[in-house]
N, C-alpha and C positions, 0 to 999 in steps of 0.2 A: 413640482406640480405640473401635470400634463395639460397642455393647452388644447382646447377644442378647436378643430379646423372647420370653420364655417364656410359655406358656399358664398354667402353674401353678408354684408353688415346690417342691412335693413331690408325687410320684405314688406311691401305695401299690398294689401288685399283690397281690390276695388279700383276702378278707373273713373269714378265720378269726380266732382269738384274737390272733395276732400282728398281723395286719392292722388289726383294730379298734383296738388300743392305739396302733399307729404313726400311723394316720390321725387318731385323736382327739387325741393329744398334739401332732402337728404343727399341726392346725387350731386348737386352743386357744391355742397359742403365737403364732398370727397368720399362719401360712403358708397361702397359697391351696393347698388340698390336693385331690387327686383320688384316689378309690379306684376301681380297676377290678377287678371280681370276676366269676366265671363265672355266678353266679346271685344276684340281689339278694335273693331270698326265703330264701337259705340263709346269710346273714351271721350269724356267731356260732353256727353249727350245732355240736352236740355229737355227732359220728358214733360215738363210743365211749362210755365210761362217763359218764353225766350227773352228774358230781360235780366240785367244785372244792375244792382244799386238801388237807390231810393233813399228815403229818410231813415237814418240809422244803419241800414244795410250798406249804403254807399260809404259810410265812415269805415266800415270793415274793409271794403275793397281798397280804399286809400291806404289803410294800414298794411294790407298785403303788399301793395305797391312799394311802400316805404321799406318793407322787409325783403324786397327783391323777388316777390312772388310772380306767378305766371298769369293769373286771371286778368290783371289790368292790361298786360301786353296783348293778350288774346282779344280783349274787348276793343282796344284801339284799332285793331285790324279787321274786326268783324261787325262793328256796330252799324245799324240802319238809321237810328234816330237818337239824338242826345238832348236831354232836357235837365235843367236844374230845378228841382222841386222846392217848395216852401220858401220862395224868395220874398214873400210878403213879410216873413219873420226875419229875425236876426241871423247873421252868418253862422252862428253856432249850430243851427238846426237845418241848414240847407242840405239838400241831398241830390247828388248827381245820379241820374238814372239813364241807362242806355238800353234801347231795344236792340237785340242781337240777332244776327243771321245765324240760326241754330246749326244749319248744315255746315256753314263756313267755320264756325267755332269748333264744332266736333272734328272736322277734318284737320284744322290747324292744330288743335290740341294733340292729336296723334302724331302729326308731323314733327312738332317741336319735341315731344317726349322721345320719339324714335331717334332724334339727332342729339339728345342730351347725353353728354359724357357720363360714364359710370352707371347708366340706367339701362336695364334689360326689361323688355315687355314680353309677357307670354300670356296665352289664353288658357284658362282653367278655372275650376271651382274648388275652393278650399273647403275641405270637410272637417278638419280638426287641426288643432295646434299640437306641436310636440313640446312637452314640458318635462323637466326632470323632477326628481322626487321632492325638491324644495319649491316647486311651482316657478321655476325659472324658464323662460322661453328659450327653446332651441331651434324652432323652425315651424314649418307647416306641412301638412299632407293633403294632397288633392284627391278628388274623387277617383282618379285613375290610379291612385296609389303612389304617385310621384312625391318624393320628399325633397324639400328645399330648406336649408338650415341658415339661421341668422340669429344673433343675440337680441335683435329688436324686430318686432312685428307690429305693423300698424293696420288695424281693421277699419275699413271705410266702406261698409256694406250697404249703405243707403236704405232702401225699402225692401231689400231682398231677403232678409231673415224671416223665413216663414211667411213670405208675402202672399196675400190673398186679395184678389180683385173682385169687386162687386159692380154689376150693372143690373139694377133691379133685382129680380130673383136669381139671376145668373151669377154663379160664384165659381171661380177657378183659381188654382195655384199659379202665381206669377209674381215676379219682383216688380215689374211694370209691364205694360201691354206688349205681348209678343216675346217676353223673356222669362225663362223659368226661375222659380224661387230657389233660395238656398235653405235647405231644411236641416241637414246634419250639423252644420256649424252652430246654428242657434241651439240645438240640443246639447252640443258639446259645451258651450259657454254656460248653460244652465247646470250641466253636470259637474263642472269645476267650481260651482258655488256662486256664480254671478246672479244677482237679482235682475229679473227682466220684467218688462211690462209691454202691453200692446198699445200701439198708437195708430192713428189713421190720417191719411191725407187724400187729396183727390185732384182731378183735373177736368176741364170742360171738354165738350165735343169740339172737333175741328170743323171749320166751314170752308167751302170752296169759294175762293175769291170772286170768280166770275159770276157767282150766283147772288152776290150781295149788291144792294143799291147804296153806294157810298154817297150819292148826292143828297140823301136824306139824313146824313150823319154830320156831326161836327168834326172838322179837320184839326189835327195837331201835327205841326212840323217840328223841326229841331230849333233849339235856342242858339243864339249867336255866342258860342263859347270859344275860348282861346286855348283850352286844355281839357283833357279828360282825366282819367285816373292816374296817369303817369306824370312824372316830374317834367319831362320834356313837353313844351307847348306843341299843339297840333292845330291845323286849320280844320275846324269841324265842318264837314260837308253835309248838305241835305241829300239824303238818299231816298228813303221810303218813309212816308209819314204814317201816323196812326189816326184813328177816328174814335169818336165817342157816340154811343147811343144809350138807350135806357130801357129797363124793363117797365112794364105798365100794369094797370089793374087786371087786364086780361091775362097777361103772363102769370101774375100772382094767383089768379083764380084757377088756372090750369094746374099749377103746381100744388096749390092747396087741395084741390080735388083728388090729387094722386099721392098725397102724403103717405097713405097706407101702403103704397108700393115702393117707397124709399127704404132701403136697408138700414138707413140711419134711424128711422122711426119704428121699423119692424123688430129691431133688436138683433138683426143678423150681423151687424157690425159691432164688434166688442171693443175695438180700439178707440181711444180718446181722440177726437178731432182737434185741429188748431182753432182756438177761440177767435184769432184775429184774421183768419182766412177761411171762413166757413163756406160750405156748399150753398148753392142758391136756395135749396129747400130749407136748410137750416137757418139761413139769413131771413127768409120770409116768415118762418115760424117764430123766430126770436124778436123780429122787428115788425110785428103785425100791423103797427100803425103807419108804416111807410108804404106809399103807393108806387114807389119807383126806386130803382137802384142803378148806379152807373154800370155800363158795360164798355170796357176799353177794347176796341177792335184793332188787334195788333198783328202785323205780318210775322210769319214764322221764319221766312227766308226769302231772299231775292230770287232764289232758284226754285221756289215752291209756290204752288197755288193755294196752299193751306193758310187759313187765318185762325188766330187764337182769340176767342171771345173772353177776355179777362174779366172775371166776376161771375162766371156761369159754371163754376165747378159743380158737378152733380153725379149722383149714382142712381138716378131714376131710370126706369126701363127705357130702352132706346127709342121706342115709338113715342113715349111721352116727351123725351128730349126734343124730337123733331117737332112736336106740336107746340111746346112752349117757345122754342127758338124762333119759329115762324110767326109768333105773335109780336115780336119785337120790331120796331121801326127800322127798316133797311134790311131786315132778315126775312121778309115775307116769302121769298122764293129760295131761301137758303138750302143748299145741299150739304148734308153732314157727311164729311169724309171719314170720320171715325167717331165712335161714341165717347162721351165722358165716362169716367169711372172713379170709384173710390178704391184705395189700396190700404189694407192694414198690415202691419208688420211688427216684428219684435224689436225692442231697443233695450239697451243695458242702462239701468238706473245710474245716472252719472255721479251720484254722491260717492260711488265706489272708486272714483278716480282722484288722483292728485292734481294739483294745478299744472303739472307738466303733461296732463292727459294720459298718464300711465295708470293702469289698474293697480290699486294698492296691494292686492293680494297676489298678483302675478307679475313678477319682475320681468321687464322687457316687453310687456304687452301694452300697446297704446291704442286708443280709440278716438275716432274723429268723424264728425258729420251726424247723419240721422241716427246712427247707432247710439248716439249720446242723447237722443230725444229732441234734436233741433229740427227746424224746417227751413228750407231756403238754400240756394246755391252759395250765397255769400257767407252765411253762418258756417256752412260745411267747409268752404275754402279757408276761412279764418282759423278754424280748428285744425284743418289739415296741415297748414304751414307750421303751426306750433308743434303738432305731433311729429311731423317730419324732422324738424330741427332737434327735438328732444330724443327721437329714436336714434338719430345720428350721434348725439352727445352721449347717450346711454351706451351705444355700441363701442364708443371710444373712451368709456369710463370717465366722462366729464360731468360736471354739475349741470343741472337742467336750466333751460331758458324759461323764465317766468315773467309774464307781463301782468302787472297788478292793475287794479281798478283805476288808478290815477294816471296810468300811462296810455291806455287805449281802450276802445270798445271791445276789441278781442279779449282783453284782460277782464273786462266787465262780464262778457258772455261766459267765459270759462269759470270765473268766480261764482257767478249765479248758478251754473250747472253743478259744480262740485260742492257748493255750499248748501244750496236749497234743493237740488234735485229737480225733477220735472213731474208734473201731473198732467201735462198736455204738451204738444209740440212747441218748442221754444222759438220765439222770433225776436229779433233785435229791434228796439225803438230808441230814439234819443232820450226818451223819458227814463230809461233805465240808467242813464249816466248821471251821477251826482255832480260831476264837474264838467258840464257841457261847454262852459265858456273856455275851458282849457283844451278840451278834446275836440277840436274843430277839424274840418276837412282841409282848410287852407294851411294849417301849421303842422300837418302830419309828418312831413319829411324832417322838419326841424325837431319834432318831438321824438321820433324813433330813429333818426339817421345815425346818431352816434352808437346806439346799441346795435343796430343792424351792421354797422361797419366793424364793431368790436368782435362780433360773432362770425364775420366773414361772409355775410349775406349780400353785401353790395360792394362794388369796386371802389378803389381809392379815388378814381376820377369822379364818380358819382358823389362820393362823400365830400370831395372838395367843392363841387357845385352846390351842395346843400349848405356847407359852411359859408360859402361866398354869399348866398342868398340870405342866410341868417344874419350875417354882418350888415348887409344892406338894409334889411328890415329894422334891425335894432338901432342903427345909426339914424335912420330916417325917423323912426318913432321918437328918438331922443331930440332930434332937431325940431320936430313939429309939436312937441309937448312943452316947449319953453317960451316964455314971454308972450309977445303980441301974436305970434303965429298960433300959439295954443288957444288964445282967446277967440281969434277969428275962426279957427277950425272947429272949436266946440260950438260956436254959434251956428256954423253951417250944418254940423251934425244934428244939432237940436232942431233945426228947421227942415231937416230931411233933404237938403240940397246935395244929393249924391254926386252929381257931375262936377260941381265946384270942389267938393271934398277930394275927389279923385284927381282933379286938375292940380290941386295943391300938393298932393302926395307925389304926383309925377314930376312936378317942378322941383321938389326936394330930393327925390330919389333918382330922377332921370327918366326920360320918356320911353326908354327901352325896357322898363321894369316889367316883369311877368305879371299876368293877371292874378296868379296865386299870391305873389309877394304884395301886390297892390291890395288884395283882399285881406291879407294878414295884417298889414299896417293899419288898414281901416278898422279891423276888428280889435287890434291891440289898443288903439286910441279910444274907440267907442266903448269897449268893455274895461278899459284900464283899471279903474278903481275896484271893480267887481272881481277882476282877475287876481289882483293883489289880495283881496279878501279871501278868495278861494284858496290861494297859495298858503295864506296864514292858517286857514282852517285845516288844510292838509298837514301842515307842520305840527299844528296843535294836536290833531288826532294821532299822528305818528308818535308824538312825544308822550301822550297819555295812554297809549295802547295797553300798557301793563298796569295802569291804575286799578287797584283792587276795589271792587264794589262790596262793601260790608254786608253781611247777612241781614243786618237790621235795617238796611236801606228800604224806604217806602217809595215806590215809583209814583204813587198818587200825589206826592208833594212836588213833582216836577211840572211847573207851569208850561203849557204849550205842548205837552206830550199827549198824543191822542189816547183815548180809552183803549183802543185796539192794541197799541204798543204797550200801554201800561199792563194789560192782561198778558201779553206775550212775555214781557220781561219778568213779571211776577211768576209765571209758569216755568220759564226756562232758568231763572235765577243765574244769570251769567256771573262768573267770578271776577271778570275783568272787563274793561272797556272794549278790548279786542274781541272778546266773546259776544258782547252786546252788539257789535257791528255786524255779526254774522246772522242776526235775526232778520228774517224777511220783512221788508217794509221799513226797516230802520233808515232814516234819512240823515244827511250830514247835520242838518239843523237840530234834529233830535239828539244826535251824539254830542253836539256842542252843549246843549242844555244839560244832558246827563253828566258830562264831565264837570260842568260848573257846580251842579247840585251834589254830586258825589264828593267833590273836593270840600265843599262847604260842610257836608255832613261829616266827613272825616275829621275836619278841623274841630267841629263841635264835640265829637267823641274824644278827641285828644284833650280838649279843654276840660271836659268832664272828668277824665282820668286824672289830669293834673290837679283839679280841685279836690278829688277824693284822696289823692296822695298827700296833698298839703294838710287836709283835715286829719288824716291818719297820723301824720307826723306830729301835729299839734296835740293829739290825744295821748301820744306815747309818753310814759313817765321818764324822767331824766335818770 
């Protein structure tokens, strides 16, 4: 059999956050990798909010770090402000968030990729894929007619597929401001049978720093942290702070008066917007009872005078943007350096993908990022690293790398996408995780380290450090959960005396213990009984995945099952517990109830059959 001679092993189309992780992962694993992007100087650009992490999103970045990805490394070298969010709640839902110097991040992204072994970067626009008769990927063709071949192609096209920008009545074709849209590739994907849909996102206007009155705003500096997204501790420096101001009744009145000029309300925008990150006009329309909304005033870069007013995404006409911006406290003399805008674009409905992020009907084609209907740099990067790993494995004829829902937030995101699809841009929240107590930020390296090492994603020395910390954590937890020490520690935990708890942990583990290990020990003791319960629930669910649900089963008899879930189960008629798990809205508690009631119902059916058999035997003549 003749072997096809490929130019590369993996081709990555796009240089955004998904493309960066895909190309970096594939190249580090040893694949000859090509990245084709529209503009080499805009690799890793942050066209919207220059920040990484947050609640739920931060968990994804930690997982990218545990898998040896690039985003956490870039963040460590380019952050301006570091904060840990949600600290009033338990450690399972804390979220590290970094304000990023977007220009430094963009520049460093390109530099690192240019010096990554096995990786070639070129500028170009991909118009179509090269497929054989069996829909197997062979490569790509650019607008200029250049052909590059590879057995694996990863598309990370962001908002560029048929991108259309809206500023009031002004509409023009663009992937983002100042960059042309990609038209032919979108048409090609539809032509080969992929189902597409239109989505929308947006960004606020940018403001000139010197035109703002920061003395009238609330200041936000960095938190005293000992580490960021990487395993190695760092001394967090205070660089540039952020500020908070608010919209007011006057702001809302100006925007309401001009609703009729917003393309969201005129019907000019056809794409579905993100529910959890709406434009300011959409927010004011939906929450008409609120007189004020937060505006987070964030620097774009240490080398730029532009300020990002987070919370004011809009597609209103530019003159109206100027008017409502200047109604906000501290913004009275604001100079707008560029307008806010909405962008709508094509995405591929992700139910057409496998959990490896490979298109089911096109062998060797992988998709990652906004092309799959997600929103956010973190969600894109999390998909990118998985797609890059699997593109490499596919090129070398190896089994795919799959992260399931109990292993990480990236696994949850991918499972949500391929199982449920999207009807709006998808964003990660901790509430999407059924096993939040197990999937914490602090234990991410322990959770994923072994798998990362097995696949060659991290070095042996890194893995040894992870194992060493694992042993320290578990030996310390064992010491502190026995006898009198456990009684005293539980008393301190119950009374909220955090400093005394940490002092006891340091005494048992050693004063040089990392902040991460300290937090892990704290969480393992605090959540101990609940973690064991979750682990048992996971084992039970896995054990009963293939438990058959009889056709005669009535979901109305399951106590505690919501009417909504009863209706969905009755409509879908899942044949097994595994199929029932795939139904949107199904919770671990609901699955446990279902398992119990299905087993009870099955036993009753067997008992009835046995009674019938005995009765039949009694009636038979000798």
